[in-house]
C-alpha positions in Angstrom: -41.6 -78.9 -76.8 -41.5 -76.3 -74.1 -41.6 -76.6 -70.4 -45.4 -75.8 -69.9 -46.4 -78.3 -72.5 -44.3 -81.2 -70.8 -45.6 -80.3 -67.6 -49.3 -80.4 -68.7 -48.8 -84.0 -70.3 -47.6 -85.5 -66.9 -50.1 -87.6 -64.8 -51.5 -86.2 -61.6 -49.1 -88.1 -59.4 -45.9 -86.4 -61.1 -47.5 -83.0 -61.0 -48.1 -83.7 -57.0 -44.3 -85.0 -56.7 -43.3 -81.7 -58.7 -45.2 -79.4 -56.3 -43.8 -81.3 -53.1 -40.3 -80.8 -54.6 -41.1 -77.1 -55.6 -42.0 -76.5 -51.8 -39.5 -78.6 -50.2 -36.5 -78.2 -52.3 -33.9 -81.3 -52.5 -35.7 -84.2 -51.1 -35.1 -88.3 -51.1 -37.7 -90.6 -52.6 -38.6 -91.6 -48.7 -39.2 -87.9 -48.1 -41.3 -87.3 -51.0 -43.3 -90.4 -50.1 -44.0 -89.1 -46.5 -44.8 -85.5 -47.8 -47.2 -86.6 -50.7 -48.8 -89.4 -49.1 -48.3 -91.4 -52.3 -47.1 -95.1 -52.4 -43.6 -95.4 -53.0 -44.0 -97.2 -56.3 -46.0 -94.1 -57.4 -43.6 -91.9 -56.4 -40.7 -93.8 -58.3 -43.0 -93.8 -61.3 -43.7 -89.9 -61.0 -39.9 -89.4 -60.6 -39.1 -91.3 -63.7 -41.7 -89.3 -65.7 -40.4 -85.9 -64.4 -36.7 -87.1 -65.3 -37.8 -88.0 -68.9 -39.2 -84.7 -69.4 -36.0 -83.3 -68.2 -37.7 -81.2 -65.2 -36.0 -83.1 -62.5 -32.6 -83.1 -61.4 -31.0 -86.0 -59.4 -28.1 -85.7 -57.0 -25.9 -87.8 -54.8 -27.0 -88.0 -51.3 -23.9 -88.1 -49.1 -25.5 -89.1 -45.9 -26.7 -92.3 -47.5 -25.2 -93.6 -50.7 -28.1 -95.8 -51.4 -30.6 -92.7 -51.8 -30.4 -89.9 -54.3 -31.7 -86.3 -53.7 -34.3 -85.0 -56.2 -35.1 -81.4 -57.2 -36.5 -79.2 -59.7 -33.9 -78.2 -62.4 -33.4 -74.3 -62.6 -34.6 -73.0 -66.3 
């Protein structure tokens, strides 16, 4: 399954989170919530869906070990 097909099958919330990350670069979940105006639970679900389709990368956030940084994978 190619990336375009994976992206088209995502729910609207995941597509919005993708666009926020595309524009903002590496962001924490809290920053994504603030930028997208989505509830944090919806953002968590969207991030999970993006991870399952292998579009998203998750990195360690050195400023606060309780959080992660999320970004779009380079293809």
